[in-house]
C-alpha positions in Angstrom: -42.0 -18.0 1.2 -45.6 -17.7 2.4 -47.7 -15.6 0.1 -51.1 -14.1 0.4 -52.8 -12.8 -2.7 -49.4 -12.8 -4.4 -47.6 -10.8 -1.7 -44.8 -12.1 0.4 -45.0 -11.6 4.2 -42.2 -9.3 5.3 -41.1 -8.4 8.8 -38.6 -5.6 9.8 -36.0 -6.1 12.5 -36.7 -3.6 15.3 -33.0 -2.7 15.6 -31.5 -2.5 12.1 -34.6 -2.4 10.0 -33.6 -5.3 7.8 -36.5 -6.8 5.9 -36.9 -10.6 6.2 -39.4 -13.4 6.1 -39.1 -14.0 9.8 -36.8 -12.7 12.6 -34.5 -15.6 13.3 -32.0 -16.5 16.0 -29.3 -16.5 13.3 -30.0 -12.9 12.4 -30.2 -11.8 16.0 -26.9 -13.6 16.9 -24.9 -12.6 13.9 -26.0 -9.0 13.6 -26.8 -8.0 17.2 -25.0 -10.6 19.4 -28.2 -11.5 21.3 -30.8 -14.2 21.2 -34.1 -13.7 19.4 -36.0 -13.7 22.8 -33.6 -11.2 24.3 -34.0 -8.9 21.2 -37.8 -9.1 21.4 -37.8 -8.5 25.1 -35.5 -5.4 24.8 -36.7 -3.8 21.5 -40.1 -5.3 20.9 -41.5 -7.7 18.2 -40.5 -7.2 14.6 -42.8 -4.9 12.7 -45.0 -6.5 10.0 -44.6 -4.5 6.7 -47.4 -4.6 4.3 -46.0 -4.7 0.8 -47.4 -2.0 -1.5 -46.5 -0.7 -4.9 -46.3 3.0 -5.6 -48.4 4.4 -8.4 -45.4 5.1 -10.6 -44.3 1.4 -10.5 -47.9 0.2 -11.2 -48.1 2.5 -14.2 -44.7 1.3 -15.5 -45.8 -2.3 -15.2 -49.0 -1.6 -17.2 -47.2 0.4 -19.9 -44.4 -2.2 -20.3 -46.5 -5.3 -20.8 -44.6 -8.1 -22.5 -47.6 -9.2 -24.5 -49.5 -6.4 -26.2 -53.0 -6.6 -27.7 -51.4 -6.7 -31.2 -49.2 -9.7 -30.2 -52.3 -11.5 -29.0 -54.3 -10.8 -32.1 -51.4 -11.9 -34.4 -51.2 -15.2 -32.5 -55.0 -15.7 -32.7 -54.9 -15.0 -36.5 -52.2 -17.6 -36.9 -54.3 -20.2 -35.0 -57.3 -19.4 -37.1 -55.3 -19.8 -40.3 -54.0 -23.2 -39.1 -57.5 -24.4 -38.3 -58.8 -23.4 -41.7 -56.0 -25.4 -43.4 -56.8 -28.6 -41.4 
């Protein structure tokens, strides 16, 4: 999937609203029984959706870090200890 600054490009089908990397003939035929060109001609181009994270999700990610500062410091202390022994 193409990414830009860590985000995935996402498009939304103008009929059903399904999010996808690209509007494909397969989606148009299987879901809406029309070609991609017919769908675009009748309903317009798929809408580009800019991915964004809500504040609550960002705060949850920050608060649930896998590596805490204490974990980092313990690892650094162990490395310093190993260097002293060498």
